[in-house]
C-alpha positions as a printed NumPy array, in Angstrom:
array([[ 13.161,  11.164,  -8.901],
       [ 14.45 ,   8.929, -11.773],
       [ 12.705,   7.401, -14.921],
       [  9.643,   5.701, -12.762],
       [  7.759,   6.329,  -9.771],
       [  6.231,   3.972,  -7.443],
       [  2.869,   5.216,  -5.594],
       [  2.148,   3.575,  -2.587],
       [ -1.322,   4.157,  -0.948],
       [ -2.96 ,   2.824,   2.462],
       [ -6.612,   2.366,   2.643],
       [ -9.35 ,   1.651,   5.118],
       [-11.561,  -1.376,   4.721],
       [-13.951,   0.828,   2.458],
       [-11.286,   1.482,  -0.201],
       [-11.001,   5.383,   0.91 ],
       [ -7.2  ,   6.33 ,   1.097],
       [ -5.641,   7.192,   4.478],
       [ -2.122,   7.497,   3.361],
       [ -0.156,   8.185,   0.024],
       [  3.562,   7.97 ,  -0.693],
       [  5.31 ,   8.722,  -3.673],
       [  8.972,   7.511,  -4.269],
       [ 11.336,   6.463,  -7.064],
       [ 10.985,   3.107,  -8.756],
       [ 14.519,   2.193,  -7.439],
       [ 13.935,   1.186,  -4.274],
       [ 11.962,  -2.1  ,  -3.461],
       [  8.444,  -2.241,  -2.049],
       [  9.533,  -3.533,   1.433],
       [ 11.348,  -0.357,   2.311],
       [  8.364,   1.851,   1.006],
       [  6.167,   0.457,   3.502],
       [  7.523,   1.832,   6.913],
       [  7.29 ,   5.44 ,   5.461],
       [  3.735,   4.743,   4.159],
       [  2.51 ,   3.574,   7.604],
       [  4.141,   6.225,   9.463],
       [  2.605,   9.096,   7.488],
       [ -0.827,   8.037,   7.711],
       [ -3.297,  10.908,   8.184],
       [ -5.297,   9.3  ,  11.297],
       [ -3.403,   7.533,  13.64 ],
       [ -3.938,   3.51 ,  13.207],
       [ -5.926,   1.521,  15.502],
       [ -4.222,  -1.138,  17.46 ],
       [ -4.159,  -4.513,  15.809],
       [ -5.101,  -3.206,  12.567],
       [ -4.388,  -5.849,   9.656],
       [ -2.533,  -4.52 ,   6.592],
       [ -2.887,  -6.69 ,   3.171],
       [ -0.116,  -6.653,   1.037],
       [  1.058,  -9.122,  -2.124],
       [  4.197, -11.127,  -1.959],
       [  6.568,  -8.25 ,  -2.272],
       [  5.879,  -7.576,   1.214],
       [  7.007, -11.007,   2.598],
       [  9.977, -10.079,   4.773],
       [ 10.709, -10.914,   8.236],
       [ 12.206,  -7.767,   9.458],
       [  8.982,  -5.859,   8.178],
       [  6.665,  -8.085,   9.806],
       [  8.429,  -7.249,  13.176],
       [  8.594,  -3.647,  12.607],
       [  4.832,  -3.399,  11.936],
       [  4.075,  -5.919,  14.617],
       [  6.123,  -4.628,  17.46 ],
       [  6.595,  -0.863,  16.597],
       [  3.246,   0.083,  15.   ],
       [  0.904,  -2.838,  16.302],
       [ -0.077,  -3.558,  12.607],
       [ -0.388,  -7.225,  11.493],
       [  1.034,  -7.84 ,   7.904],
       [ -1.044, -10.431,   5.714],
       [  0.865, -11.187,   2.539],
       [  1.679, -14.787,   1.074],
       [  4.666, -16.307,   1.676],
       [  7.429, -16.734,  -0.853],
       [  9.07 , -20.019,  -1.181],
       [ 12.337, -19.728,   0.437],
       [ 15.5  , -21.239,  -0.887],
       [ 15.969, -23.828,   1.842],
       [ 12.57 , -24.737,   2.165],
       [ 10.881, -27.712,   0.808],
       [  7.161, -26.29 ,   0.809],
       [  6.242, -22.929,   1.052],
       [  4.593, -21.64 ,   3.98 ],
       [  0.84 , -20.8  ,   3.519],
       [ -1.59 , -18.378,   5.24 ],
       [ -3.977, -19.845,   7.517],
       [ -7.881, -19.634,   6.696],
       [ -8.801, -16.526,   8.276],
       [ -5.721, -14.538,   6.826],
       [ -6.769, -16.094,   3.558],
       [-10.406, -14.666,   4.161],
       [ -8.728, -11.181,   4.927],
       [ -6.714, -11.342,   1.757],
       [ -9.288, -11.889,  -0.53 ],
       [-10.913,  -8.354,   0.412],
       [ -7.533,  -6.754,  -1.286],
       [ -9.446,  -6.068,  -4.19 ],
       [-10.56 ,  -2.964,  -2.441],
       [ -7.341,  -1.364,  -2.813],
       [ -7.024,  -1.975,  -6.47 ],
       [-10.551,  -0.782,  -7.102],
       [ -9.252,   2.383,  -5.262],
       [ -6.303,   2.683,  -7.82 ],
       [ -8.658,   2.019, -10.516],
       [-10.885,   4.845,  -9.542],
       [ -7.767,   7.294,  -9.481],
       [ -6.283,   6.043, -12.784],
       [ -9.806,   7.202, -14.263],
       [ -8.085,  10.806, -13.933],
       [ -6.062,  11.566, -16.924],
       [ -3.515,  13.712, -14.952],
       [ -2.631,  10.775, -12.978],
       [ -2.47 ,   7.916, -15.533],
       [  0.912,   9.658, -16.817],
       [  3.018,  11.538, -14.756],
       [  3.824,  14.758, -16.722],
       [  5.077,  16.829, -13.653],
       [  8.717,  17.025, -13.116],
       [  8.553,  17.982,  -9.286],
       [  7.681,  15.26 ,  -7.534],
       [  5.578,  17.58 ,  -5.018],
       [  3.323,  18.686,  -7.712],
       [  2.918,  15.075,  -8.508],
       [  1.845,  14.262,  -5.084],
       [ -0.229,  17.259,  -4.913],
       [ -2.261,  16.126,  -8.093],
       [ -2.87 ,  12.614,  -6.475],
       [ -4.164,  14.106,  -3.607],
       [ -6.694,  16.424,  -5.356],
       [ -7.597,  13.129,  -7.386],
       [ -8.305,  11.468,  -4.16 ],
       [-10.398,  14.397,  -2.583],
       [-12.37 ,  14.103,  -5.998],
       [-12.933,  10.584,  -5.786],
       [-13.829,  10.562,  -2.276],
       [-16.489,  13.161,  -2.672],
       [-18.04 ,  11.031,  -5.514],
       [-18.153,   8.033,  -3.378],
       [-19.478,   9.512,  -0.315]])
């Protein structure tokens, strides 16, 4: 796995985790979103919105999510090299993007568990298992 680890989590609109993907810190986040959406526990409904930060601004990712998965990606645009001004989200998408705090709140809940703050396990399956146990405990507390 390497020195670092990226934990990618897909949550529903209430902040309850739906999918978890753990990968080495080397690949970019754009390449990790596709496996995250593919390994969702429950099938995603049609025309669901995926909120993500500027790291997901990729036309190929937007096409994959829209055409293959029927998921609409809402993330701020990065300024391209040849553009005079950066593209902006429309008003409706900005209102949806403001709800992204729910995902960050879920990570904050899980980081309260000491075992998940620092990775002590060498085996990635064991580390993922601790994340799943932490998710279960957090969901039981919140329900």
